[in-house]
C-alpha positions as CSV (number, residue, x, y, z in Angstrom):
1,M,72.2,90.4,331.5
2,S,74.4,92.4,333.8
3,D,75.1,91.5,337.5
4,A,73.0,94.5,338.5
5,S,70.1,93.5,336.3
6,A,70.1,90.0,337.7
7,A,70.3,91.1,341.3
8,L,67.8,94.0,341.1
9,G,65.2,93.0,338.5
10,V,64.9,95.5,335.6
11,R,61.1,95.6,336.0
12,L,61.0,96.9,339.5
13,Y,64.2,98.8,339.8
14,P,65.4,100.1,336.3
15,D,66.8,103.2,337.8
16,L,69.0,101.2,340.2
17,V,70.1,99.0,337.3
18,E,71.2,102.1,335.4
19,H,73.2,103.3,338.5
20,D,74.6,99.8,339.0
21,G,73.0,99.4,342.5
22,L,71.2,101.0,345.4
23,A,74.2,102.8,347.0
24,A,75.1,104.6,343.7
25,A,71.5,105.6,343.1
26,L,71.2,107.0,346.7
27,A,74.5,109.0,346.1
28,D,73.2,110.3,342.8
29,C,69.8,111.3,344.3
30,A,71.6,113.2,347.1
31,A,73.8,115.0,344.7
32,R,71.0,116.0,342.4
33,H,69.1,117.5,345.3
34,G,72.1,119.1,347.0
35,L,71.7,116.9,350.2
36,S,74.5,115.8,352.5
37,I,73.8,112.3,353.8
38,G,76.9,111.0,355.5
39,R,79.2,108.1,354.5
40,L,77.5,105.8,352.0
41,S,78.6,102.2,351.7
42,A,77.4,98.9,350.2
43,P,78.5,95.3,350.8
44,E,81.6,94.5,348.6
45,T,80.3,91.5,346.7
46,G,77.3,89.3,345.9
47,R,73.7,90.3,345.4
48,A,73.7,92.6,348.5
49,H,76.2,94.8,346.7
50,Y,73.3,96.0,344.5
51,T,70.4,95.7,346.9
52,H,71.6,97.1,350.2
53,A,73.2,100.3,351.3
54,E,74.3,101.9,354.6
55,I,74.6,105.5,355.5
56,S,76.7,106.2,358.5
57,C,77.2,109.3,360.6
58,D,78.2,110.2,364.1
59,R,74.7,109.4,365.4
60,G,74.4,105.9,363.8
61,L,73.2,104.2,360.8
62,V,70.5,104.4,358.2
63,R,70.2,101.0,356.5
64,V,68.3,100.6,353.2
65,G,67.3,97.4,351.5
66,L,65.0,96.5,348.5
67,A,61.8,94.5,348.5
68,R,61.6,91.7,346.0
69,E,58.0,91.4,345.0
70,A,57.1,95.1,344.8
71,R,59.0,98.3,344.4
72,Y,59.8,99.8,347.8
73,F,62.7,100.5,350.0
74,M,63.0,99.2,353.6
75,V,64.7,101.6,356.0
76,D,66.0,101.2,359.5
77,I,67.6,103.8,361.7
78,S,70.0,102.5,364.3
79,E,71.7,104.3,367.1
80,A,74.2,102.7,369.5
81,G,73.6,99.3,367.9
82,R,69.8,99.4,368.4
83,V,67.1,99.8,365.8
84,R,65.3,103.0,366.8
85,A,62.9,103.5,363.8
86,H,61.9,101.6,360.7
87,G,59.7,102.0,357.7
88,D,59.5,101.9,354.0
89,A,59.2,104.3,351.1
90,C,58.5,103.9,347.3
91,D,61.0,106.6,346.2
92,L,64.7,107.4,347.0
93,L,64.3,111.1,347.6
94,P,62.5,110.8,351.0
95,I,65.1,108.3,352.1
96,V,67.9,110.7,351.2
97,Q,66.0,113.5,353.0
98,L,65.5,111.3,356.0
99,A,69.3,110.4,356.1
100,E,70.2,114.1,355.9
101,A,67.9,115.0,358.7
102,W,69.0,112.1,360.9
103,C,72.7,112.8,360.4
104,G,72.0,116.5,360.9
105,G,70.7,115.9,364.5
106,V,66.9,115.8,364.0
107,E,65.3,113.8,366.9
108,L,63.3,110.7,366.3
109,A,60.0,112.3,367.2
110,E,60.4,115.0,364.7
111,L,61.7,112.5,362.0
112,A,58.5,110.5,362.5
113,A,56.5,113.7,362.1
114,R,58.3,114.8,359.0
115,F,58.6,111.4,357.4
116,P,55.3,109.5,358.2
117,F,56.5,106.4,356.5
118,M,58.9,106.0,359.6
119,K,57.7,104.4,362.8
120,R,59.6,104.7,366.0
121,K,60.3,101.5,367.9
122,K,59.1,101.3,371.4
123,D,61.9,101.1,373.9
């Protein structure tokens, strides 16, 4: 069993195992759909290397993590060190589209309208 298989669970995330982790799978999804998502990174070592990713741009961060018991991706949008919106999705494509929109300057209200899985945090 590979490190990716052990960290991710083949049953829930076979596509991520194939890509050797979440960050690589997000990069592949963005490339396949011609989307620009900013700077993509993952923790260097440990289980989190496979299960967490961060997309950074001038506006802030889009953090993505995996659920353990069911297949879904947890997403937070941070700006100036504060979480501004959060949500979860079952597929990578909406997350990549969200990251492109956020990094491209789309405001939170419009993001929530375009991506109903995201909820704005109250200030």
